[in-house]
N, C-alpha and C positions, 0 to 999 in steps of 0.2 A: 869353678871359674868365677872370678869377681869382675864387676863392671870396671872398677878402678881398684887395683891392689896396691895399697900403700905399704904393706908389710915387707915387700921385696926391697924397696928403697930403705926402709928403716933398718933392716938387717945389715945393709951395706954400710950405714953410717951410724949405727947405734952407739958405738964407742964415742964418737965425736959429739953426738947429741948429749949423751950422759955427762961428758966432760964439761960441755957448755952449761948445762943445767946445774951441775955442781958448783961452777963458778958463781952463778947467781945465788944459790943457797949460801955460799960462803960469804959473799959481800952483803947480801941482804937488801939490796936496793931494788925492790920488786916493782916500783913505779918509776918510769923514766930513768932506769939504771944505765950504765955505760954501754951495754949491748944495744940499746935503742939508738944512741947516737952513732955507734959504729955501723949498724944496719942502714940507717938513713944515709950516711956518707957513702957507703959501698954501693947502694942501689941507685943513688943519684948519679954517681960516677958511671955506673953501668948503663943507665938509660941516656945520660948526657944532659942532665939538667943541673942548675946551680943549687937548688934547694929540694929537700924532701921532708915530709912530716909523717912519722909513724902514727897510725890511728887504730882504733879498736876493731874496725871492720871496713869492708868495701862500701857498705851502706852509709856508715858514719862519714866516710871520705866524701861521698857524693853530697850528703846533707851539709857538711861543714863548708864545702866549697860554695854551694849555693848561698849559705848564710854569709860567707865573706863577700859575695856579690850583692847582698841585700835583696835577694829574691823574696817577693811577698805578694799580697793580693793585687790583682790587676796585671801581673807580669805573665807573659807567655814564654814558655821554654819548649823548644822544639826537640823531639826525640822520636825514636822508633817504637811501634807497638809490638814488635817481635823481639822481646828481651825479657829478662827477669824483672819482676815488679819493682825491685829496688830503684831502678833507673828513673821511673816516673813517680813512685810514691813519695820520694823526697821533695819533689816539686810541690805536690799537693799538701804535704805536711807543713810547708811554709806558707801555704795560702796561695801559691802560684798555680798556674793552669798548664798542665802538660798538653801540648799540641802535637798530635801524632802525624808522622810522615811515613808513607809506605816504604817498603824495602826494595832493594835491587833483587831481581829474581835469581841472579847467579851467586852473589856473595852473601845475601840475607842482611847486609848492612843498609843503613839509611840511604835512600835514593836521593843523591845530591841534585839530580835534575828536577825532582818534585819539591825539593826543599824551598827553593826561592818562590815558587808559586804559592806555597803554603804561608810563607812569610808575608807576601803581598796580600793574600786573602785575609790574614789576621790583622793587618794594618787597618782594615776597614771595619773592624769590630771595636768593642770597648776594651780590648786587651792591648798591652804594650809589649811588643817583641823584646825579649831581654837576652836570651842565650840559646845555645844549641848543645845538646848532649848526644854526639854520635856514640854508638856502641860497637866495639871491636868484637863482633859476635864469633863465638867458637874459637877465637884466637887470631882472626884475621883483621888487621886494621881497616877502618873505613877510609874513604878517599879524602884525606885532609886538605890537600891542595885546593880542591874544588869547594869543600865546606868552608875553609878559612877565607877564600875569596868572597864567597857569599856573605859570610859573617862581617867582614870588613865593610862591605857595601852597605850593610844595614846597621852597623855599629853594635854588633852582638858579640858576647863572649862565647868561646868554645871550650867545653869541658869534655875531655876524652874519657869515656867510661872504658878503661882498660882492665876491667875486672877479670876478663878471660884472656888477655893478650900479653901479659908480661912475658918478655922473651921473644916476642915477635918483632918484625920490622916492616917499615914502609919506605920505599925508595932509599934504602940503606940507613934510615934513621930508626932508632929503637922505639917501639911502642912505649907509651907513657911519657913521651917527650914531644908529642905531635900537636898539642893544643896549648891554649893559654894556661890552662891547668889540666893536669891529668891525674888519674888515680887507678889503683888496682886493688884486688882482693887477695888475701892469703887464706881464704877458706880451704880446709884440708884437701879438697879435690882439685884445686886449681893447679896450673903448671908449677908454680912455686907455692906450696901450701904449708901453713902452720899446723899445729896440733890443737887448734881451736880457732876462734875468730881473730882476724887481724887484717890490716890494710895499710896502704901508703899513698900519700899525695905527692905529686911532683910539679914544680913550676920554676920558671926563671924570673918571675915577678916578685921583687923584694917586698912590695907593699902587701900583696896577697899572702905571701909567706908569713909576714909578721901578724897579719890578721888571723891566719890559720893557727899559728902557735898560741895565740890568745884564745881563740874559739875552742881549741882542743882541751883547754883547762878552764872551763867555766867563764870564759871571757876575761881571763886574768890580765891585770895590768903589770905594774912594776913589782908587785909582790903578791903573795898568795891570797891576801884578803882585800886586794883592790880589784874591782871588777869594772872594766871599761866598756863592756858590751855583753849581750846575752850569748852564752856559749853552751857547751855540753861537756860531759865527761867522756872524751873521745880518745883517750891515750891507748897506745899499744902496750901490752904487758911486756915487761922485761924478759919474762920466761919465753914468751913467743918469739921475741927478737933473737934470743939465744938459739932457739931451735932453728929459726930461719937462717941464721948465719951458718949453721952446720949444713943445712940443705943447699944453700946458695953455692957452696964450694963445688958441687957436682952439677949445678944447674945447666950450664952450657952444654955439657955432655948429654944431659937428659933431653934438652931441646933438640939436639941432633938425633938422638934415638927416636924421638917423636916423629921426626921427618921420615925416618925409615919405616916405621910402623904405618904411617899414613900412606906412603908411596906404595907399600905392598897391598894395602887394602884397595887403593884406587886402581892399581894395575889388574887386580883379580876380579874386581866388582864392576868395572866401568861398563861392561856390556849387559849388566843385569839390573842396576839401579843408577839413579843420578848421583854420582859421586861429588864430593865438594870441589868447588872451583876456586882456585887461589890465583889472584892476578899476578902477572909476571914480575911486577915490582914489589910484591909482598912476600914475606915469609911468615907463615902462621905459627902460633905457639901450640896449636892443636889442643885446645882445652877440651874439645869434644870432636869425635869423628861422626858426622851426621850425614845421612843419605836420604834421598827422596824416592818414593815408589807409590804409584796409585793404589796398589793393593797392600798397603802397609800392614793391616791386621793379619793378612795371610802370612806375611813374612815373620811378623812378631810371634805368631803361633808356632811356626816352624822352629824359631830360635828357642822358644819356651820348651818345646818337646825335646830339644837337645840339651836342656838345662843351661842355656846360654842367656845371661842377663842382657837387658836392653833398657833404653829409657827414651822418653819423648821430651825434647826441648824445642818448642813449647807447644802444648796441646791447645791452648787458647790464647790468642793475642790479647794484649792489654786493653784494647778498646772494647773488647767484649766481656771483660771481667766486671763483676758486680762492683768491685771497689772503685771503678771509674764510670759507673752508670750516670753519675752527675754530669759527665761531659757531653752526654747526648749522642754518642756514636751508636751506629747500628751495623748489623751484618751487611757486608757489601761495601763498606766505606774504604777498606784497605784490602783489596782482592788478592794482592800478592802475598801479604802476610797470612791471610786466611787460607789460601791454597797451600802454602808451605806448612802451616800448622796441621793441616789435614793429611799430609803425606810424609812428613819427616820422622825419622827415628835415629837414635844414636847407638853405636856399637861399642863393646868393651874397648877401652883405649887407655894405655899408660906406657911409659917408656920401656918397661920390662916385660911387655906382653910376649909370651913365648910363641915362637914360630908355629909350633904344632897346635897351639890354642887358636892362633889366628887362622890357620888352615881349616880348623874345625868350624869356626864361625863363618868363613867364606863358603864352605861346603854346605852348611845348613841353609844358606841363602840361595845358592845357585842350583842346587839339586832339586828336582821335582819330587 
């Protein structure tokens, strides 16, 4: 049994993938070839934004967006400490300061009620509040109506980190269309995954879009050797775009399959562990299926004995990571994030998880 089995999907669409790859080999436009434009147009249409920009990774997407907003020394960007390091490291890479806000105990997303207090607190320091990066953790969108209301009040941009939520929705709107600028990751294990690193940025803002097109190619201006700003080499590979186009054809079906797998887990495990809570107005993309239990190690041992893989996302919140020791946070600063990190673990999850395998996983947890 695998934690995420990508082979089942590949067998299903191998012919289409090989055909798309062959087209790229035939035309030879390996950088920003026609498949990139096609993917950008199809995914922008899918989420409901005017523009999209294919990039080299989800991390590059975050970095490039912050570059387009001019984030730098003295700027505070508010985000959650309970996420993958990419969300916060890009802020610090540009000289900005990540300011952490604790998470909601039910959804594990940034707590919008605590967000405004943290902004007000930061205003009395030598930092200038600049933006907010909510994270759609494990596939469930954050509460964007509340977050955007606060952002407008304090004149902050909102960047949706939808690395895990492509395919999800919030109040009938697709994830990756919920903020001023949004982005996602196509890391292989994501709901829509490439066969390598890749990502996408989405926006309705023409000025930001134009900046990002420039930033993506070394700050390029009107031609290849005119550079109007500092940029990066952040382009998505044509080959990855071709593979994603093949996978996107069955994506909606797979999102529906994910709902079924998650529902079965929750129905069978709800009396034994704290199962994921999804708000009524949300549809999760189920990038992970994560549960909480005070005796996590005991359950992980039972799974290991049955040769069932598991994972912990995330065992140490960002405010306690050595990489952010310069920020001066300490244990106890974000109690909800810390409690969740000490009790959470994730179970095998993918659209094609066999019913008998799922039964075996459930049985390993609930049986003494």
